[in-house]
NULOPA-387903 format. One record per residue (C-alpha): residue number from 1; x, y, z. Coordinates in Angstrom, 1 decimal. Layout:
+-----+--------+--------+--------+
:  nr :     c1 :     c2 :     c3 :
+-----+--------+--------+--------+
: NUM :      X :      Y :      Z :
...
+-----+--------+--------+--------+
END
This chain:
+-----+--------+--------+--------+
:  nr :     c1 :     c2 :     c3 :
+-----+--------+--------+--------+
:   1 :  158.0 :   85.8 :  129.2 :
:   2 :  154.3 :   85.7 :  128.5 :
:   3 :  151.6 :   83.7 :  126.8 :
:   4 :  148.1 :   84.0 :  126.2 :
:   5 :  144.6 :   81.8 :  126.6 :
:   6 :  141.4 :   81.0 :  128.4 :
:   7 :  140.4 :   80.3 :  131.9 :
:   8 :  137.0 :   79.3 :  133.2 :
:   9 :  135.6 :   77.7 :  136.0 :
:  10 :  132.0 :   76.8 :  138.1 :
:  11 :  132.0 :   75.8 :  142.1 :
:  12 :  135.6 :   75.1 :  143.0 :
:  13 :  137.6 :   73.8 :  140.0 :
:  14 :  138.9 :   76.1 :  137.0 :
:  15 :  140.7 :   75.1 :  133.5 :
:  16 :  143.2 :   77.1 :  131.8 :
:  17 :  144.7 :   76.5 :  128.1 :
:  18 :  147.5 :   79.2 :  126.9 :
:  19 :  149.7 :   79.5 :  124.0 :
:  20 :  153.2 :   80.4 :  124.8 :
:  21 :  154.2 :   83.5 :  122.8 :
:  22 :  158.3 :   82.3 :  122.6 :
:  23 :  158.2 :   78.9 :  121.9 :
:  24 :  154.7 :   78.1 :  119.7 :
:  25 :  153.8 :   75.7 :  122.5 :
:  26 :  150.7 :   75.0 :  123.9 :
:  27 :  150.1 :   74.4 :  127.9 :
:  28 :  147.0 :   73.6 :  130.3 :
:  29 :  146.7 :   74.5 :  133.8 :
:  30 :  143.7 :   72.9 :  136.2 :
:  31 :  143.3 :   73.4 :  139.4 :
:  32 :  140.8 :   73.9 :  142.0 :
:  33 :  139.7 :   76.3 :  144.7 :
:  34 :  139.1 :   76.1 :  148.5 :
:  35 :  136.0 :   78.5 :  147.4 :
:  36 :  133.1 :   77.7 :  145.2 :
:  37 :  132.1 :   79.9 :  142.6 :
:  38 :  129.1 :   81.1 :  139.9 :
:  39 :  130.4 :   80.2 :  136.1 :
:  40 :  132.9 :   82.8 :  134.5 :
:  41 :  135.0 :   83.1 :  131.8 :
:  42 :  138.0 :   84.5 :  130.7 :
:  43 :  139.1 :   84.8 :  127.2 :
:  44 :  141.9 :   86.8 :  126.5 :
:  45 :  144.0 :   86.4 :  129.7 :
:  46 :  147.4 :   86.9 :  130.0 :
:  47 :  149.8 :   84.4 :  131.4 :
:  48 :  153.0 :   86.0 :  133.0 :
:  49 :  155.9 :   83.7 :  134.2 :
:  50 :  160.1 :   83.3 :  134.3 :
:  51 :  161.0 :   80.6 :  132.8 :
:  52 :  159.2 :   78.2 :  130.1 :
:  53 :  160.9 :   75.2 :  132.3 :
:  54 :  159.0 :   76.2 :  135.6 :
:  55 :  156.1 :   75.8 :  134.4 :
:  56 :  155.8 :   72.0 :  135.4 :
:  57 :  154.3 :   70.2 :  138.3 :
:  58 :  151.6 :   71.6 :  141.5 :
:  59 :  151.4 :   75.5 :  142.8 :
:  60 :  149.2 :   77.0 :  145.2 :
:  61 :  148.0 :   80.2 :  145.3 :
:  62 :  150.3 :   82.6 :  146.8 :
:  63 :  149.2 :   84.3 :  149.8 :
:  64 :  152.5 :   86.2 :  150.5 :
:  65 :  151.8 :   89.1 :  148.2 :
:  66 :  148.8 :   90.9 :  146.9 :
:  67 :  145.9 :   88.8 :  146.8 :
:  68 :  144.8 :   86.8 :  143.9 :
:  69 :  140.9 :   87.3 :  143.5 :
:  70 :  137.9 :   86.5 :  140.8 :
:  71 :  135.4 :   88.9 :  140.0 :
:  72 :  133.1 :   91.0 :  139.8 :
:  73 :  134.8 :   92.4 :  136.6 :
:  74 :  138.3 :   90.5 :  136.3 :
:  75 :  140.7 :   88.1 :  138.1 :
:  76 :  144.1 :   88.1 :  139.1 :
:  77 :  145.9 :   84.8 :  140.3 :
:  78 :  149.6 :   84.2 :  141.3 :
:  79 :  150.8 :   81.2 :  141.7 :
:  80 :  153.9 :   79.5 :  143.4 :
:  81 :  155.3 :   76.4 :  144.0 :
:  82 :  157.7 :   74.7 :  146.6 :
:  83 :  160.8 :   76.3 :  145.0 :
:  84 :  159.3 :   80.0 :  145.1 :
:  85 :  158.9 :   79.8 :  141.5 :
:  86 :  155.8 :   81.9 :  140.3 :
:  87 :  153.6 :   82.5 :  137.3 :
:  88 :  150.8 :   85.1 :  137.3 :
:  89 :  147.3 :   84.8 :  135.3 :
:  90 :  145.1 :   88.0 :  134.8 :
:  91 :  142.1 :   89.2 :  132.6 :
:  92 :  138.9 :   90.5 :  132.2 :
:  93 :  135.7 :   88.2 :  132.7 :
:  94 :  133.8 :   87.7 :  130.0 :
:  95 :  130.8 :   88.2 :  132.0 :
:  96 :  130.8 :   90.1 :  135.5 :
:  97 :  130.0 :   87.9 :  138.1 :
:  98 :  128.3 :   88.8 :  141.5 :
:  99 :  131.2 :   90.3 :  143.6 :
: 100 :  135.0 :   90.0 :  143.8 :
: 101 :  136.4 :   87.4 :  146.2 :
: 102 :  139.8 :   86.4 :  147.3 :
: 103 :  140.9 :   82.9 :  146.6 :
: 104 :  143.3 :   80.4 :  147.6 :
: 105 :  143.5 :   76.8 :  146.3 :
: 106 :  146.0 :   74.9 :  143.7 :
: 107 :  146.6 :   73.5 :  140.2 :
: 108 :  148.8 :   71.6 :  137.9 :
: 109 :  150.5 :   71.8 :  134.9 :
: 110 :  149.4 :   69.6 :  132.0 :
: 111 :  152.1 :   69.7 :  128.8 :
: 112 :  150.0 :   70.6 :  125.7 :
: 113 :  151.6 :   70.2 :  122.3 :
: 114 :  154.5 :   71.9 :  120.0 :
: 115 :  152.4 :   73.6 :  117.1 :
+-----+--------+--------+--------+
END
């Protein structure tokens, strides 16, 4: 399943807003990286997930697979929770940042509203 949305951040924090394509609902995901970044933004990112009901609670960036990163012109973030559920955020950056960096960190889902 998938959704589309926006993600942006500055310093160690980031915020995401998504519209879920199958369910006519909106969700927010907020978190912090262990690293600090200059301001960055993606106005058109893709959220890939297995089950809507898994988009709750706290997730950490998965460090077992391919590395999650931001920059220089795109981003890829793969998250996992304690139960092994995963989701991925991918997108192009509105403005490139200085260099690609591997990231670690965590975030939490904040339920939005049904449209």
